[in-house]
TIVO-2410 file (N, C-alpha, C; in nm, 3 decimals):
# residues 60
REC num residu      c1      c2      c3 atome chaine
REC   1      M  -8.147  17.936   5.913     N      A
REC   1      M  -8.081  17.834   5.843    CA      A
REC   1      M  -7.986  17.891   5.736     C      A
REC   2      Q  -7.861  17.803   5.734     N      A
REC   2      Q  -7.776  17.864   5.608    CA      A
REC   2      Q  -7.825  17.869   5.496     C      A
REC   3      T  -7.785  17.943   5.403     N      A
REC   3      T  -7.829  17.905   5.277    CA      A
REC   3      T  -7.762  17.815   5.197     C      A
REC   4      A  -7.657  17.875   5.189     N      A
REC   4      A  -7.507  17.767   5.136    CA      A
REC   4      A  -7.536  17.590   5.148     C      A
REC   5      P  -7.588  17.546   5.271     N      A
REC   5      P  -7.581  17.388   5.286    CA      A
REC   5      P  -7.748  17.362   5.245     C      A
REC   6      R  -7.826  17.453   5.251     N      A
REC   6      R  -7.968  17.437   5.191    CA      A
REC   6      R  -7.959  17.403   5.061     C      A
REC   7      L  -7.894  17.494   5.018     N      A
REC   7      L  -7.869  17.483   4.826    CA      A
REC   7      L  -7.795  17.375   4.819     C      A
REC   8      S  -7.686  17.358   4.867     N      A
REC   8      S  -7.602  17.220   4.851    CA      A
REC   8      S  -7.700  17.117   4.844     C      A
REC   9      S  -7.824  17.082   4.997     N      A
REC   9      S  -7.854  16.997   4.972    CA      A
REC   9      S  -7.991  16.958   4.866     C      A
REC  10      L  -8.075  17.063   4.829     N      A
REC  10      L  -8.116  17.087   4.737    CA      A
REC  10      L  -8.126  17.037   4.603     C      A
REC  11      Q  -7.961  17.103   4.589     N      A
REC  11      Q  -7.871  17.056   4.468    CA      A
REC  11      Q  -7.894  16.892   4.449     C      A
REC  12      D  -7.845  16.822   4.557     N      A
REC  12      D  -7.805  16.686   4.572    CA      A
REC  12      D  -7.910  16.607   4.539     C      A
REC  13      R  -8.067  16.672   4.609     N      A
REC  13      R  -8.183  16.586   4.555    CA      A
REC  13      R  -8.244  16.639   4.425     C      A
REC  14      H  -8.230  16.731   4.409     N      A
REC  14      H  -8.212  16.757   4.235    CA      A
REC  14      H  -8.166  16.657   4.156     C      A
REC  15      A  -8.041  16.615   4.171     N      A
REC  15      A  -7.951  16.511   4.062    CA      A
REC  15      A  -8.015  16.402   4.094     C      A
REC  16      A  -8.067  16.370   4.234     N      A
REC  16      A  -8.107  16.223   4.262    CA      A
REC  16      A  -8.243  16.203   4.114     C      A
REC  17      L  -8.320  16.325   4.163     N      A
REC  17      L  -8.437  16.261   4.084    CA      A
REC  17      L  -8.420  16.293   3.936     C      A
REC  18      E  -8.297  16.363   3.916     N      A
REC  18      E  -8.281  16.349   3.817    CA      A
REC  18      E  -8.251  16.211   3.737     C      A
REC  19      M  -8.173  16.155   3.798     N      A
REC  19      M  -8.121  16.024   3.762    CA      A
REC  19      M  -8.244  15.915   3.800     C      A
REC  20      R  -8.339  15.930   3.867     N      A
REC  20      R  -8.432  15.856   3.860    CA      A
REC  20      R  -8.541  15.844   3.745     C      A
REC  21      L  -8.536  15.974   3.730     N      A
REC  21      L  -8.624  15.980   3.604    CA      A
REC  21      L  -8.583  15.977   3.469     C      A
REC  22      E  -8.408  15.981   3.427     N      A
REC  22      E  -8.411  15.859   3.347    CA      A
REC  22      E  -8.405  15.716   3.370     C      A
REC  23      A  -8.376  15.698   3.524     N      A
REC  23      A  -8.353  15.565   3.500    CA      A
REC  23      A  -8.525  15.508   3.437     C      A
REC  24      E  -8.638  15.571   3.471     N      A
REC  24      E  -8.760  15.536   3.439    CA      A
REC  24      E  -8.804  15.526   3.304     C      A
REC  25      T  -8.727  15.645   3.277     N      A
REC  25      T  -8.788  15.663   3.096    CA      A
REC  25      T  -8.722  15.573   3.067     C      A
REC  26      V  -8.601  15.492   3.061     N      A
REC  26      V  -8.549  15.401   2.976    CA      A
REC  26      V  -8.622  15.270   3.007     C      A
REC  27      R  -8.712  15.227   3.089     N      A
REC  27      R  -8.746  15.092   3.124    CA      A
REC  27      R  -8.850  15.113   2.984     C      A
REC  28      P  -8.878  15.008   3.017     N      A
REC  28      P  -8.945  14.902   2.860    CA      A
REC  28      P  -9.048  14.969   2.888     C      A
REC  29      Q  -9.145  14.976   2.992     N      A
REC  29      Q  -9.291  15.044   3.001    CA      A
REC  29      Q  -9.271  15.106   3.112     C      A
REC  30      P  -9.217  15.300   3.100     N      A
REC  30      P  -9.179  15.342   3.179    CA      A
REC  30      P  -9.334  15.364   3.255     C      A
REC  31      D  -9.333  15.364   3.378     N      A
REC  31      D  -9.448  15.443   3.483    CA      A
REC  31      D  -9.515  15.587   3.476     C      A
REC  32      S  -9.612  15.628   3.383     N      A
REC  32      S  -9.644  15.722   3.376    CA      A
REC  32      S  -9.645  15.845   3.458     C      A
REC  33      L  -9.719  15.786   3.596     N      A
REC  33      L  -9.760  15.843   3.724    CA      A
REC  33      L  -9.647  15.875   3.804     C      A
REC  34      E  -9.500  15.753   3.837     N      A
REC  34      E  -9.432  15.816   3.888    CA      A
REC  34      E  -9.349  15.934   3.821     C      A
REC  35      L  -9.330  15.935   3.673     N      A
REC  35      L  -9.248  16.007   3.597    CA      A
REC  35      L  -9.352  16.121   3.655     C      A
REC  36      S  -9.478  16.168   3.610     N      A
REC  36      S  -9.501  16.270   3.626    CA      A
REC  36      S  -9.508  16.345   3.800     C      A
REC  37      R  -9.505  16.220   3.927     N      A
REC  37      R  -9.460  16.239   4.008    CA      A
REC  37      R  -9.330  16.319   4.062     C      A
REC  38      L  -9.228  16.215   3.952     N      A
REC  38      L  -9.088  16.294   3.999    CA      A
REC  38      L  -9.047  16.392   3.925     C      A
REC  39      K  -9.095  16.434   3.819     N      A
REC  39      K  -9.090  16.539   3.751    CA      A
REC  39      K  -9.163  16.697   3.850     C      A
REC  40      R  -9.303  16.666   3.880     N      A
REC  40      R  -9.349  16.733   4.010    CA      A
REC  40      R  -9.245  16.804   4.117     C      A
REC  41      E  -9.249  16.714   4.195     N      A
REC  41      E  -9.113  16.692   4.314    CA      A
REC  41      E  -8.990  16.789   4.276     C      A
REC  42      K  -8.905  16.727   4.124     N      A
REC  42      K  -8.795  16.811   4.058    CA      A
REC  42      K  -8.821  16.946   4.071     C      A
REC  43      L  -8.932  16.980   4.042     N      A
REC  43      L  -8.975  17.120   3.975    CA      A
REC  43      L  -9.007  17.199   4.092     C      A
REC  44      K  -9.031  17.145   4.253     N      A
REC  44      K  -9.049  17.190   4.328    CA      A
REC  44      K  -8.913  17.215   4.408     C      A
REC  45      L  -8.796  17.124   4.386     N      A
REC  45      L  -8.707  17.183   4.421    CA      A
REC  45      L  -8.632  17.266   4.330     C      A
REC  46      K  -8.634  17.277   4.225     N      A
REC  46      K  -8.566  17.389   4.146    CA      A
REC  46      K  -8.647  17.509   4.148     C      A
REC  47      E  -8.748  17.504   4.228     N      A
REC  47      E  -8.821  17.676   4.251    CA      A
REC  47      E  -8.771  17.659   4.380     C      A
REC  48      E  -8.732  17.611   4.474     N      A
REC  48      E  -8.683  17.660   4.602    CA      A
REC  48      E  -8.558  17.682   4.526     C      A
REC  49      M  -8.464  17.634   4.452     N      A
REC  49      M  -8.319  17.688   4.461    CA      A
REC  49      M  -8.290  17.787   4.427     C      A
REC  50      E  -8.418  17.892   4.359     N      A
REC  50      E  -8.408  17.984   4.274    CA      A
REC  50      E  -8.458  18.088   4.354     C      A
REC  51      R  -8.527  18.058   4.451     N      A
REC  51      R  -8.568  18.126   4.587    CA      A
REC  51      R  -8.471  18.139   4.664     C      A
REC  52      L  -8.360  18.079   4.699     N      A
REC  52      L  -8.275  18.037   4.776    CA      A
REC  52      L  -8.155  18.176   4.722     C      A
REC  53      R  -8.170  18.138   4.571     N      A
REC  53      R  -8.087  18.163   4.474    CA      A
REC  53      R  -8.071  18.356   4.476     C      A
REC  54      A  -8.269  18.423   4.489     N      A
REC  54      A  -8.279  18.551   4.474    CA      A
REC  54      A  -8.268  18.570   4.570     C      A
REC  55      A  -8.291  18.520   4.724     N      A
REC  55      A  -8.309  18.555   4.822    CA      A
REC  55      A  -8.206  18.672   4.852     C      A
REC  56      P  -8.183  18.800   4.947     N      A
REC  56      P  -8.043  18.878   4.979    CA      A
REC  56      P  -7.970  18.729   5.064     C      A
REC  57      A  -7.870  18.775   5.122     N      A
REC  57      A  -7.799  18.705   5.221    CA      A
REC  57      A  -7.814  18.711   5.344     C      A
REC  58      G  -7.904  18.630   5.461     N      A
REC  58      G  -7.878  18.649   5.610    CA      A
REC  58      G  -8.071  18.648   5.574     C      A
REC  59      S  -8.161  18.658   5.476     N      A
REC  59      S  -8.279  18.642   5.508    CA      A
REC  59      S  -8.348  18.559   5.470     C      A
REC  60      A  -8.255  18.416   5.406     N      A
REC  60      A  -8.348  18.320   5.412    CA      A
REC  60      A  -8.341  18.207   5.573     C      A
***
């Protein structure tokens, strides 16, 4: 799998999660379990993006 398209996809998903987190946060009674789940998923995506950026070209 090529790194650039994968990284772009992860960035899009990360941005979408950020929007969902913001939407949940501004609700009158945010769901703390949903916030935690979204934050964990966002962190996993961030770690994957960092791993791809750190990998030498062609090895990802």
